[in-house]
DOZA-714646 format. One record per residue (C-alpha): residue in one letter; chain; x, y, z. Coordinates in Angstrom, 2 decimals. Layout:
<nodes>
[a,A,[X,Y,Z]]
...
</nodes>
This chain:
<nodes>
[m,A,[-172.98,-37.86,-35.18]]
[l,A,[-173.73,-37.66,-31.52]]
[g,A,[-176.55,-35.56,-30.22]]
[k,A,[-176.49,-32.85,-27.60]]
[n,A,[-177.78,-35.12,-24.86]]
[y,A,[-175.36,-37.92,-25.55]]
[i,A,[-173.60,-39.04,-22.33]]
[t,A,[-170.27,-40.80,-22.59]]
[e,A,[-169.90,-41.77,-18.92]]
[k,A,[-172.84,-42.29,-16.67]]
[s,A,[-171.10,-41.15,-13.46]]
[d,A,[-169.66,-37.99,-15.05]]
[i,A,[-172.94,-36.16,-15.59]]
[h,A,[-176.11,-36.62,-13.60]]
[h,A,[-179.23,-34.75,-14.64]]
[g,A,[-177.13,-32.38,-16.73]]
[v,A,[-174.89,-31.28,-13.80]]
[r,A,[-171.20,-32.19,-13.82]]
[q,A,[-170.31,-34.23,-10.72]]
[k,A,[-166.93,-34.81,-9.07]]
[l,A,[-165.93,-38.42,-9.33]]
[p,A,[-165.49,-40.03,-5.91]]
[l,A,[-162.05,-41.31,-4.94]]
[i,A,[-161.96,-45.04,-4.80]]
[g,A,[-159.76,-47.60,-3.10]]
[s,A,[-156.05,-46.88,-3.26]]
[k,A,[-156.46,-43.21,-4.26]]
[r,A,[-158.44,-42.52,-1.09]]
[r,A,[-155.75,-44.21,1.04]]
[i,A,[-152.98,-42.19,-0.62]]
[v,A,[-154.77,-38.91,0.11]]
[r,A,[-155.44,-39.98,3.70]]
[w,A,[-151.77,-40.95,4.30]]
[f,A,[-150.58,-37.72,2.71]]
[g,A,[-152.79,-35.81,5.18]]
[y,A,[-151.35,-37.74,8.11]]
[v,A,[-147.79,-37.03,6.96]]
[v,A,[-148.55,-33.30,6.67]]
[y,A,[-150.08,-33.21,10.17]]
[i,A,[-147.11,-35.06,11.69]]
[f,A,[-144.65,-32.78,9.91]]
[v,A,[-146.43,-29.65,11.20]]
[a,A,[-146.57,-31.11,14.73]]
[l,A,[-142.82,-31.82,14.67]]
[i,A,[-142.09,-28.27,13.55]]
[v,A,[-144.24,-26.84,16.35]]
[l,A,[-142.59,-29.11,18.95]]
[g,A,[-139.15,-28.15,17.64]]
[i,A,[-139.96,-24.47,18.00]]
[l,A,[-141.35,-24.91,21.51]]
[f,A,[-138.76,-27.24,23.00]]
[g,A,[-135.76,-27.28,20.72]]
[g,A,[-132.86,-24.96,20.23]]
[g,A,[-132.27,-23.75,23.75]]
[n,A,[-130.67,-20.43,24.52]]
[k,A,[-128.32,-19.57,21.66]]
[t,A,[-126.55,-16.81,23.63]]
[q,A,[-125.69,-19.01,26.58]]
[t,A,[-122.04,-19.96,26.75]]
[a,A,[-120.62,-23.20,28.01]]
[t,A,[-119.32,-22.90,31.55]]
[p,A,[-116.50,-24.87,33.08]]
[t,A,[-117.46,-27.51,35.63]]
[a,A,[-115.04,-26.48,38.36]]
[t,A,[-112.56,-23.75,39.21]]
[e,A,[-109.65,-26.22,39.03]]
[n,A,[-110.01,-26.43,35.23]]
[v,A,[-109.96,-22.66,34.77]]
[e,A,[-107.11,-20.19,34.60]]
[c,A,[-106.97,-18.22,37.86]]
[i,A,[-105.90,-14.60,37.62]]
[d,A,[-104.66,-12.17,40.22]]
[l,A,[-107.45,-9.60,40.13]]
[k,A,[-108.32,-7.81,43.36]]
[f,A,[-111.95,-6.96,43.97]]
[y,A,[-111.18,-3.24,44.11]]
[d,A,[-109.56,-3.38,40.65]]
[f,A,[-112.58,-5.25,39.28]]
[w,A,[-114.91,-2.70,40.91]]
[s,A,[-112.99,0.30,39.54]]
[m,A,[-113.16,-1.11,35.98]]
[f,A,[-116.72,-2.41,35.84]]
[s,A,[-118.85,-0.70,38.51]]
[p,A,[-121.48,1.91,37.68]]
[y,A,[-118.96,4.53,38.86]]
[s,A,[-116.24,3.38,36.45]]
[k,A,[-114.62,5.85,34.07]]
[y,A,[-115.30,3.46,31.17]]
[t,A,[-118.31,3.60,28.84]]
[s,A,[-120.68,0.63,28.53]]
[l,A,[-119.08,-0.38,25.25]]
[q,A,[-115.57,-0.17,26.71]]
[k,A,[-116.63,-2.29,29.70]]
[k,A,[-118.17,-4.88,27.41]]
[e,A,[-114.98,-5.18,25.36]]
[k,A,[-112.71,-5.14,28.44]]
[f,A,[-114.76,-7.83,30.22]]
[k,A,[-114.04,-10.28,27.39]]
[e,A,[-110.49,-10.49,28.82]]
[y,A,[-111.83,-11.55,32.24]]
[k,A,[-114.97,-13.60,31.53]]
[g,A,[-114.42,-17.27,32.32]]
[k,A,[-111.35,-16.61,34.48]]
[c,A,[-111.12,-17.70,38.11]]
[v,A,[-110.57,-15.18,40.92]]
[k,A,[-109.97,-15.63,44.64]]
[w,A,[-111.66,-12.98,46.77]]
[s,A,[-112.54,-12.47,50.44]]
[g,A,[-115.55,-10.59,51.73]]
[q,A,[-118.45,-10.74,54.19]]
[v,A,[-121.47,-12.98,53.79]]
[d,A,[-124.49,-10.75,53.24]]
[s,A,[-127.08,-13.48,52.57]]
[v,A,[-127.44,-17.10,51.48]]
[s,A,[-130.18,-18.45,49.19]]
[e,A,[-132.76,-20.89,50.53]]
[k,A,[-131.43,-23.65,48.28]]
[g,A,[-127.89,-23.07,49.50]]
[d,A,[-126.64,-22.86,45.94]]
[k,A,[-125.68,-19.19,45.94]]
[m,A,[-124.69,-16.43,48.28]]
[i,A,[-124.45,-12.67,48.23]]
[v,A,[-121.04,-11.45,49.36]]
[r,A,[-120.42,-7.88,50.48]]
[f,A,[-117.05,-6.30,49.93]]
[t,A,[-116.11,-3.29,51.99]]
[s,A,[-112.94,-1.28,51.84]]
[v,A,[-111.88,2.31,52.35]]
[a,A,[-112.43,3.07,48.67]]
[a,A,[-115.42,0.91,47.69]]
[s,A,[-118.33,-1.04,49.05]]
[s,A,[-120.39,-3.36,46.88]]
[t,A,[-121.95,-6.80,46.58]]
[v,A,[-121.67,-9.70,44.14]]
[v,A,[-123.61,-12.93,43.61]]
[v,A,[-121.59,-16.14,43.90]]
[k,A,[-123.19,-19.33,42.55]]
[l,A,[-121.57,-22.27,44.30]]
[l,A,[-120.86,-25.78,43.11]]
[p,A,[-123.34,-28.37,44.50]]
[d,A,[-120.77,-29.93,46.85]]
[q,A,[-120.31,-26.59,48.67]]
[k,A,[-123.79,-26.48,50.24]]
[e,A,[-122.72,-28.17,53.47]]
[k,A,[-119.81,-25.76,53.97]]
[l,A,[-122.04,-22.77,53.33]]
[t,A,[-124.47,-23.72,56.11]]
[s,A,[-121.80,-22.96,58.71]]
[y,A,[-121.59,-19.28,57.65]]
[s,A,[-123.82,-16.53,59.02]]
[k,A,[-124.47,-12.99,57.87]]
[g,A,[-121.39,-10.86,58.51]]
[d,A,[-118.92,-13.78,58.60]]
[k,A,[-115.74,-13.35,56.61]]
[i,A,[-115.51,-15.77,53.67]]
[t,A,[-112.87,-16.54,51.05]]
[f,A,[-113.90,-18.19,47.81]]
[e,A,[-112.70,-19.01,44.32]]
[a,A,[-115.15,-18.56,41.49]]
[v,A,[-115.34,-17.89,37.77]]
[l,A,[-116.27,-14.41,36.51]]
[d,A,[-119.49,-14.55,34.50]]
[s,A,[-120.87,-10.98,34.45]]
[y,A,[-120.30,-7.46,35.76]]
[w,A,[-122.55,-4.57,36.77]]
[e,A,[-124.91,-3.98,33.86]]
[r,A,[-127.64,-1.40,33.54]]
[t,A,[-131.10,-2.86,32.89]]
[d,A,[-133.79,-1.35,30.69]]
[y,A,[-135.46,-0.07,33.86]]
[g,A,[-132.46,1.98,34.99]]
[t,A,[-131.38,-0.42,37.74]]
[w,A,[-128.09,-2.31,37.94]]
[k,A,[-127.65,-6.08,37.85]]
[l,A,[-125.07,-7.36,40.32]]
[p,A,[-121.97,-9.14,39.03]]
[v,A,[-122.28,-12.92,39.01]]
[l,A,[-119.51,-15.43,39.68]]
[i,A,[-120.16,-19.10,38.94]]
[n,A,[-118.74,-22.48,39.96]]
[g,A,[-117.74,-21.08,43.33]]
[r,A,[-115.76,-23.00,45.92]]
[i,A,[-115.31,-21.92,49.53]]
[v,A,[-111.63,-21.77,50.46]]
[e,A,[-110.83,-22.52,54.10]]
</nodes>
């Protein structure tokens, strides 16, 4: 019969206090590699959250107006359907715009301003019934043509409808945006 003070393993108990056995050799390496794998996995998740995914609501846009269906939509008709003064509700405008988004239009107006980069312009449309402005983002090869226009000059362009007048959370209105614009001479 073994007595109360009988010790089976020397390293298990030291002066009557149970000790944790140290990891030796290959066990220590396994734990260390497992820690590295966990850190790398967490780092990849964080990097994926920060840089991955992109904007999920952004739609693919055509590269040029030649590849897009052009429709016969006069600016005044567009204005009467989608302007802040339209008879349609916000929900009706949103549904109706689905028919026009991504379609090419050909409009004429007056140059109101040109961006510093030369990649977009603000065009003012004036008529007896309506006066308003739109933003036209031009294709990169149009920059040289745009430099010859001054404020007030008449301009004709083809561009793809991307947005209409929308009310912001602050009560202001965002201007309609047309993309992939080409100046027509």
